[in-house]
C-alpha positions in Angstrom: -6.6 -28.9 3.9 -5.4 -27.7 0.6 -9.0 -26.8 -0.5 -9.7 -25.2 2.8 -6.5 -23.0 2.7 -7.0 -22.1 -0.8 -10.7 -21.0 0.1 -9.1 -19.0 3.2 -6.7 -17.2 1.0 -9.5 -16.1 -1.4 -11.4 -14.7 1.6 -8.2 -13.1 2.7 -7.7 -11.6 -0.6 -11.5 -10.1 -0.7 -11.0 -8.6 2.9 -7.6 -7.1 2.1 -9.1 -5.5 -1.2 -12.1 -4.2 0.8 -9.5 -2.6 3.4 -7.5 -1.1 0.7 -10.6 0.5 -0.7 -11.7 1.8 2.6 -14.5 -0.5 3.5 -12.6 -1.1 7.2 -10.9 1.7 8.7 -8.1 1.2 10.8 -8.8 0.0 14.3 -12.3 -1.3 13.0 -13.0 -4.4 14.7 -13.4 -7.5 12.2 -16.2 -9.7 13.7 -16.3 -13.1 12.4 -20.1 -13.3 12.4 -20.4 -10.0 10.4 -17.8 -11.1 8.0 -19.0 -14.6 7.6 -22.4 -13.4 6.6 -21.1 -10.5 4.5 -18.8 -12.9 2.5 -21.6 -15.8 2.6 -19.1 -18.2 4.1 -18.6 -19.9 7.5 -16.6 -18.6 10.5 -14.0 -21.3 9.9 -12.5 -19.5 6.6 -13.0 -15.9 8.2 -11.2 -17.1 11.4 -8.4 -18.6 8.9 -8.2 -15.5 6.5 -8.1 -13.0 9.6 -5.0 -15.0 11.0 -3.4 -14.7 7.4 -4.1 -10.7 7.7 -2.3 -10.7 11.1 0.8 -12.4 9.6 0.9 -9.6 6.9 0.6 -7.1 9.5 -3.1 -6.2 8.2 -4.8 -7.1 11.2 -4.0 -7.9 15.1 -5.7 -9.4 17.8 -6.4 -8.1 21.4 -7.1 -10.9 24.0 -10.8 -11.2 24.8 -11.6 -8.5 22.6 -11.4 -9.8 19.1 -9.5 -9.2 15.8 -9.2 -5.1 14.3 -7.9 -3.9 11.3 -4.1 -2.7 11.9 -3.8 0.8 13.5 -0.5 2.3 13.6 1.1 4.6 15.9 2.2 8.0 14.4 6.1 6.8 15.2 5.2 3.5 13.6 3.6 5.0 10.5 6.4 7.2 10.0 8.5 4.5 10.0 7.0 2.5 7.5 6.5 5.2 4.9 10.2 5.9 5.4 11.1 2.2 4.7 8.5 2.1 1.9 10.2 5.3 0.0 13.5 3.6 0.1 12.4 0.1 -0.9 10.4 2.0 -3.8 13.6 3.8 -4.6 15.7 0.4 -4.7 12.9 -1.0 -6.8 13.5 1.9 -9.5 17.3 1.5 -9.0 17.4 -2.0 -10.0 14.7 -1.4 -12.9 17.1 1.3 -14.5 19.5 -1.3 -14.5 17.5 -4.4 -15.5 14.1 -3.4 -17.1 13.0 -5.4 -20.4 11.7 -3.4 -23.5 8.4 -4.6 -23.2 8.0 -3.7 -19.3 9.6 -0.2 -20.3 6.8 0.2 -23.0 4.1 -1.0 -20.4 5.7 1.9 -18.1 5.6 4.2 -20.6 1.9 3.8 -21.5 0.9 3.8 -17.6 2.7 7.3 -17.1 0.6 8.6 -20.3 -2.5 6.8 -18.8 -1.8 8.4 -15.3 -1.5 11.9 -16.8 -4.6 11.4 -18.6 -6.7 10.6 -15.6 -5.1 13.7 -13.4 -6.2 15.7 -16.2 -9.6 14.3 -16.2 -9.6 14.6 -12.2 -10.8 11.2 -12.3 -9.7 9.9 -8.7 -10.8 6.4 -9.0 -9.1 5.9 -12.5 -6.0 7.3 -11.5 -5.7 5.0 -8.4 -5.8 1.9 -10.9 -3.6 3.3 -13.3 -1.2 4.3 -10.2 -1.4 0.6 -8.8 -0.8 -0.9 -12.5 2.4 1.8 -12.5 4.1 0.7 -9.3 3.2 -3.3 -10.2 5.2 -2.9 -13.3 8.0 -1.0 -11.5 8.1 -3.4 -8.6 8.3 -6.3 -11.3 11.1 -4.5 -13.4 13.6 -4.8 -10.6 13.5 -8.4 -11.1 14.2 -9.7 -7.5 11.2 -11.4 -6.3 12.2 -11.0 -2.5 12.2 -7.1 -3.0 9.0 -7.3 -4.9 7.2 -9.1 -2.4 8.1 -6.9 0.7 7.5 -3.7 -0.9 4.0 -4.8 -2.1 3.5 -6.3 1.4 4.6 -2.6 2.7 2.7 -0.5 0.3 -0.9 -2.6 1.2 -0.1 -1.9 4.8 0.6 1.8 4.0 -2.5 2.3 1.5 -5.0 2.2 4.6 -3.6 5.5 5.6 -2.7 6.9 2.0 -6.0 6.0 0.2 -7.1 9.4 0.2 -4.1 11.1 -1.2 -5.3 11.4 -4.4 -8.4 13.6 -3.2 -6.0 16.3 -1.9 -6.1 19.3 -4.3 -3.3 18.7 -7.0 -2.1 15.5 -5.4 -2.8 13.6 -8.7 -1.2 16.1 -11.2 1.9 15.9 -8.8 1.9 12.3 -8.5 1.6 11.8 -12.2 4.7 14.2 -12.6 6.7 11.9 -10.2 6.0 9.1 -12.7 7.1 10.8 -15.5 10.5 11.6 -13.8 11.0 8.1 -12.4 10.3 6.9 -16.1 12.7 9.4 -17.6 15.8 8.4 -15.0 14.8 4.7 -15.8 15.1 5.4 -19.7 18.5 6.9 -19.4 19.6 4.2 -17.2 20.6 6.6 -14.4 20.0 4.4 -11.3 20.8 7.3 -8.9 18.2 9.5 -10.4 15.4 6.9 -10.4 16.3 6.0 -6.9 15.9 9.6 -5.8 12.7 10.0 -7.8 10.8 6.9 -6.4 12.2 8.2 -3.0 10.9 11.6 -3.3 7.3 10.2 -4.7 6.7 8.2 -1.7 7.9 11.0 0.7 4.2 11.8 2.7 2.9 13.0 -0.9 5.5 16.0 -0.6 4.2 17.3 2.4 5.5 16.9 6.1 4.6 14.4 8.1 2.8 16.5 10.4 0.6 17.5 7.8 0.1 14.3 6.4 -1.2 13.2 9.5 -3.9 16.2 9.7 -5.3 15.0 6.6 -6.4 11.5 8.2 -9.6 11.0 9.4 -10.1 11.0 13.4 -9.2 7.7 15.0 -6.8 6.5 12.2 -3.9 6.6 14.2 -3.4 4.5 17.3 -3.7 6.3 20.6 -0.7 6.8 22.8 -2.7 5.4 25.9 -3.9 2.4 24.2 -1.4 -1.1 24.7 0.8 -1.3 21.5 -0.6 -4.1 19.3 3.1 -4.8 18.4 4.6 -5.1 21.3 7.9 -6.5 19.8 8.4 -3.0 17.8 8.6 -0.8 20.9 11.8 0.7 21.7 
């Protein structure tokens, strides 16, 4: 069972990476047969991988229909981004208090690399450097529970936010945000770091309505379809 579980984790990671990279869109069906052929495995590890994705909130199951990539309502998406923003802020605040010299040096290097990618207008490169920046920031808070939770939230939101850097000027804005976060951490100014990180995630500097307009059709759950997360209804 241990080998099988590890294999399912590997498949889960591959599907998750493809979700984040845009291969699967919110609301798209996760057909076990199609996925088994795509990843060259049997249906059993695919089924187990989908169950793991459901636990993470990256997929949901509809009775008699199958499993689908998580598709949030606008209300749930706003709540997710709001929580992500404040968790990022808490990471930055704690990093300003706890960051190690080696991690600070890495953060400085990544800020410079983000600047360079933004100047080149290289979206793919910027996206990679951006992920690395946030990973170092999260680790620097030195709170494994917060790191785990904020990483999970970021993965869920990335299904909707992956096109951000294609928006005009967004990479430049993001790189400037990174530098403000770094400067606050260098000064050990916890509240400035918190505010800079919260502002960085606040729907890419636009109103939420404008943010929704940038999403492809069908990414947000229809109001007339049953909520796949009934426990979240109010």
